[in-house]
N, C-alpha and C positions, 0 to 999 in steps of 0.2 A: 653603735654608730649608725647614722643614716647614710646609706650609700646612694640614695636617689636613683637617677636614671642608669647609673653604672650597674645596678643590680639586675637590669634586664639583659645586659650583654652576654653573660655566660650561656643561659639557656637558648637565646636566639642564635648565638654563634654556633652552638652544637646542632641546632635544628637546620639552619641554613646550610652548613657544611655537609651534614648528613644527606640532605636532599640533592645538593649540587655535586658532591663527589661520590656518593653511594658508599662511602667508607664510614660505616656506623661507629666502629670501635674508635678510630682515630678522632672522629668528629666529637664524640661524647667526651673523650679524654681532654681534648683541647678546650671544650667548654668548661670542664672541671678545672683545668689548669688556669684558664683566664679568670675564673671566679676566685681561686685561691691566691692568684697574683694580686688581685684587688684587695682581698682580705688581709694579705701580708704586706700592705703598704707599698705595693708595686715592686717588691723584692722578688725577682724571678726565681732565684735559687730556693728561697723559703717557700715560694708558691709551689714549686715542683715537689719539694719535700712534703708539704701539707696536702698536695693533691694525692700523692701516693698514700699518705696516712688516711685520707678520707675514704679511699677504697677499702683499706683495712677496717676502718670504723663502721663500714656498712654491716659487717658481721657482728657488731656489738648489739644490733637489734635482733632479738630472736625471731621476730616476724619476718624481717628481710631474709635472714638465713634460711628459715623454713621455706620461703617462696623459691629461693635460688636452688635449694636441694630438691624441692618438688619438681622444678623445671628440668633438672638433670635426670631425675628418676623416670620421667615420662619416656625418655629414650629407651629404657629397659622394657617398659610396657609395650612400646611399638615393636621392638625387635622380637620379643617373645610371642606376641600375637601373630606376627607375620610368619615366623619360622615354624610355628606349630600348626600352621594351616588355618588358623582362626579367621584371618582377614579374607583369604580366598573362600573359605566356607561361608562366611557371612555374605560376601558378594554374590555367590551362587544362590544362597538362600533367598536373598532379596530379589534377584532377577527371576528365579523360578516361580516366584509369587507375583510377578509383574509389578513389583513395588518401585522399581527404579530401572526401567528399560530405556527411558529417554532422558536427555539432559534436564528437561523440565521436572520430571518426576524425581530425579536424583537431587536436584536443587531443593525441591519441595520437602523431600525427606530430611535433608540437612537443616532446613529452616524450622521444620516441625520439632525435630529433636532439640535444636537450640532453644526453641521457645518454651518447651515444656519443662526444661531443667532450669529452675529459677533460683536455686539455693545460693549459687556462687558463680560469678561470671567466668572465672578461669576453668572451672569444672565443665561448665556449659560448652566452652570452646573446645576443650580437649575431647570430650565424649563425642560431640557432633563431628569434630574433625577426624577422629580415629575411625568412625563409622563411615563417613562420607568420602574421605580422600581416595580410597581405592575405586569407588564408583565414579568419581569425577575423572580419575585417570583413564579408566576404561572407556568412558563416554566422551572423552576429549573436551572437558570443561576446564577452563584455566584455573590454576591455583589461586590467582588473584580474585576470581569470583568466589571461590570457597572461603578465602580469608575475609572477604567483604561480608558474606552471609554470616560467618561465625561472629565477627566483630559487631555486626548490627543486630544480632539476636542475643547478645550477652549483656553488657552493661546497660544499654537502653531499656531492656526488659527488667533487669534486676532492680533498677532504681525506681520502678513503678510499683514494687511489691513491698509491703511493710513487714511481712513475715519471713525475712531473710537477714543476712548479715548487713546488707546495705540499709534496709529499713531500720534495723536496730541502731545502727550507727547514727543515722540522721535524727531519729527520735531522741537519742541520747544527747545530741548537740542542742536540740530544742529544749530539753530539760535543763541543760546548763544555762540557757538564756531565760529560764523560769517562765517559759511559755505555758499558758493554761491549756490543758488538753493537748499535749504534743502529738499523740497518736491521731487524734481527730484532725489536727492541722495537717499532718502528713497525708492522711487519706483525702482531705479536701484539696490538697495540692496536686493530686494525681491527674485530674482532668486538665490541669493547666500546664503539665509538663509536656509542652508542645514538641520540643525537639525529640524526646524519646518516642513519643507517639508517631511523629512524622517519619522518623527513621524506620520504625517497625513497619509502617504502612508502605514506605518506599521499597524496602527489601522484599515485602510480599508482592508488590507490583512487579519488581524486576524478576522475581522467581517465576511468576505466572506468565509474564509476557516475553521475557528474555529480550527486552528492548533496552539495550545498553547505550551509553554515550561516553564521550571523552576517552581517556586512556583505557578504560575497561572494555570499550568496544573493540579497540585494537587488540587487546589481549585475547578476547574471545575469538576474533577472526583468526588470530595466529594459532590458537588451539584447535579450531575446527579445520582449518585448511592444511596445517602442517603436522598436527598431532602433538605439537610441543606445548605442554601445559604450563611450562615455565620458559621465560625468554632466554635466548642465547646470552651467555655471560652473566646471567642472574645468579645470585648466591642464596639458596634457600636457607631458612633458619634452622632446618634439620639437615644434617649431613647426608649426602647421597649414600654413605655407608649404611645408613639406617633404612632409608626409603627404598633402596635397591635390594634389600634382603628378600629372598624368595622362600617359599615354603619348602621344607625338607622333601626330597624326592621320595616317591613311592609311599606316600602316607595319605590317608583319607582326609579330605578337607572337612573340618567340623566347625560350624558356626558357633557352637557352644564355647570353643576356645577363645572367642572374642567377646561373645555376649556375656558370659559369666564374669570375666574380669571387669567389664564396663558396669555391670550390675553391682559388683562389689564396690566400685568407686562411687556409684550413685547412692547406694545404701549407707556407706560409711560416712558420707558427708553430714547428713542430719544427725547420725549417731555421734559423730565427733563434736558437732555443735551442742548437742544435748549434754554430753559429758563435760566439755570445757565450760559450758554455761551453767553447771551445777543444776541441771534439770530444766533450765530455761533456754530453749533453742535459739531465741533471738539475742541472747547475751553471750553466745559461744564465740570462740576464737576462730576466725575464718582460716588463717594461715595454718594453724595446727590441724584443723579438720581436713583441709585440702591435702596436707602432707600425709595424714593417716589414710586418706582415701586412696591416694596413689600407691602407698605401701601395701594396702589391702589388695588392690587390683594386681600389683606385681606378684604378690604371694599366690593369688589364685591362678594367674597366668603362668606361673612357674610350676605349680603343683599339678595342674591338669595334664600337660604333655608328659610329665614324668609318670603319672599314674596310668596314662594311656600307652606308655612305653614308646613314645615318639622321640623324646629327648631324655638325656641323662642329666643328673644333677650338675655334672661338670659343664655340659653344654648350656644349661640354664644359666649357670653362673657366668660363663664366658660371654653369652649373648647379652646378659644384663650389663656387664662391664662395657661391652661394645656399644650398647645403646646409650649408656650414660656418657661415654666418651663422645659420641656423636652429637650430644646436646650441650657440650661444653661451650660452643659459641654463644648459645642463648644464655647460659648461666653468666658468661662474661658480660654480655650486653645488659643483662638485668642488674648486675653489680654496678656497672657504669651508670645505668639509669637511676638507681637508688642514690648513688654518690652525687650525681648532678642535682638531684632533688634536694639532698641535704645541703649542698652548696648554695642553692637558691634560697633555702630557708635561712642559712647563715647571713646571706646578703639582704634578706627581707624583701625578696622580689615580689611575692604575693601581696604583702602588706602595702608596698609602695604603689603597685598598680591599682589596688583597691582604693587607696587614699586619693589617687588622682581622679578616679571615676566619681568618688563621693563628692568632690568639689563641684561637679557639673550636673548633679542629679536634679531633675525637676519631677514633681509628683506624677505627672501623666506618663513620663517615660522611665520611671523608676525600674519597673520590671525589665524593660528592654535593655537598659543600661547595666543592670545587675547581670542579665544573661550574657551580654557581650564581655563584661569585665571578668566574670567567672570563666568564660571560655578562653579568654586570653591568658589568664593565670594558669589554667589547666594545660593549655598548649605549651606554655613556657616551662612548666614544672613537671609535666608528664604524669600528673596524678589528679584524679577527680576527688578522692577522699580528702586530700590536703586542701583542695579548694573549698570543700564543704566546711572544713574546720576554720578557714580564714573568712569565708564570706557569710556564713550563717550568723556569726556575732555582729556582722555589719548590716546584713539585710534585715534582721529581725527588728532592731531598734529603729532603723531607717523607715521601715514600713509602718511601725507604730507611731512614730513622731510625725510622719508626713501623711498619715491617714490613708495608707495604701493597703490593698488587700494582702494580708500576711500569707495565705496559701499561694497567691499568685507570685509573690516575691520569693517564697521558698522554692517553688517550682522553677523559677528563673535561675536560682543558684544551682539546683540539681541538674537541670537541662544544660546549662552553660558548662558546668563541670564535666558532664558526660561528653558534650560536643568537643571541648578542647582536648579532653583525654582521647577522644575518638580519632582525631586528626593529627595528634602529636606523635612523631617518630620515636620519642623517648618514653612513651606510655607503656606501662607493663601489660595492660590489656591488649593493646595493639601488637606488642611483641608476642604475647601468647597466641593471638589469632594467627599471626604469620607463622609461628612455629607449628600450630595445630594443622595448618594447611600446607606446611612445607613450602611456603611461598617466600620469595625474596621480600625482605621487610620494606625496603623503600618502594618497591613496585606495589606492595599492598597499600602503603600510605598514599601514593600517587593516584592509584586507580579508585580508591575509596573517597578521596577528597571531594571530587565534584558532587557525589551523591550526598555526602555530609553537608556540603555548603548549601545545596538546595533546601535540605531540611532545616538548616540553621537560619537561612534567610526567611523562610516561611514562618519559623518560630518567632523570629524577631518582629515580623509584621503583626503576628497574632498578639505578642506581648504589648505592642503599641496600642492595638485595637482594644484589648481587654483592659489595658491601663486607663484608657479613656472611659470605658464602660463602667468599671468598678471603682473609679476614683470619686 
């Protein structure tokens, strides 16, 4: 059944309510409920029952389940590295070597770490966040700023690289469309992925100059003048029970207790991709590899303090459970986000929006319209990969039929998907960035939006210009 404009209501309702009320859980569920009322022929009771069932069905997907478990397990890694003195040790190690004595150097360190880890966006956020958060707290830099840096050096960078899970996925979509030389087309599209490039350049500019604007400027002024790295009344995506854990008294602070678990996470990611891809790292399963990575990191983080006689096995176990419990809010939000994405697919939200845009496409403006359409779908559904699956089959034949540059059109899909995902409060990448920075999720969305909009507007202008040049 074609639900037409009704298919847009659930995701938009969830997004508007989340921003207006700051009640993410309720807003997401009301969006899911509205969608299933529509799908149930406006039967409220059937819609409520189907809404609950849709939450249960999230766990029918192994990928969804692995991501949710992985998000919860990160809490155990945080508590163990803090209690064992690893976080304090790393902060002292960095400061003793003058690597992060100033806000600018701490932000630079965060950006560099985020940029060099290119295998998977969530791993990028988590590693850079775990390393940078204690430095940002000590130097009075807002958590909103950290979440922005993490978010802007994760997906925008990953989508520019062919040798990771993102590149493998896009190349696979091009192969399904029988595009000749899909790898070559992807590589040729990289210089035209204007949004991703502009976002990375902008975050580099902000890190170097610390010239903020909009809500981010107010957040930074609050942090510098009052020492409050998070706003009064804000609800961080990580429970204070986790972030407030201090190192055990009368123990030496050892940076190795944080560095080795992080290294285990980094190393395990490509190993997981290699194993799950049967020897082909680009064909590996990202969610499985991410889960294996965090389990490896927790194992190392637990063994080290026991071996050093800092913690007992019982303490490691209790701290791990406490950490997992502290991340339950994120796991719930992720479940709701997956459920509303499934609801939007049932309603055909993405297909409907894409079909509307297709009716108004003109050759010169094809790339710009594809970019805007992809962004809106990603914003409404909270997923960039879902947008790629919807828009690549539309953009490829459109470009070929209308004699438009295929690499330019592909870049518009990829950039638009990342932009929409970047600014959507129901995006998993945005949620993970908020969690890694221990930031209030809606505050992260609000403070990041102006920066993302500047990059998006510039990208749209460039797509129009290059649409004229290459047509």
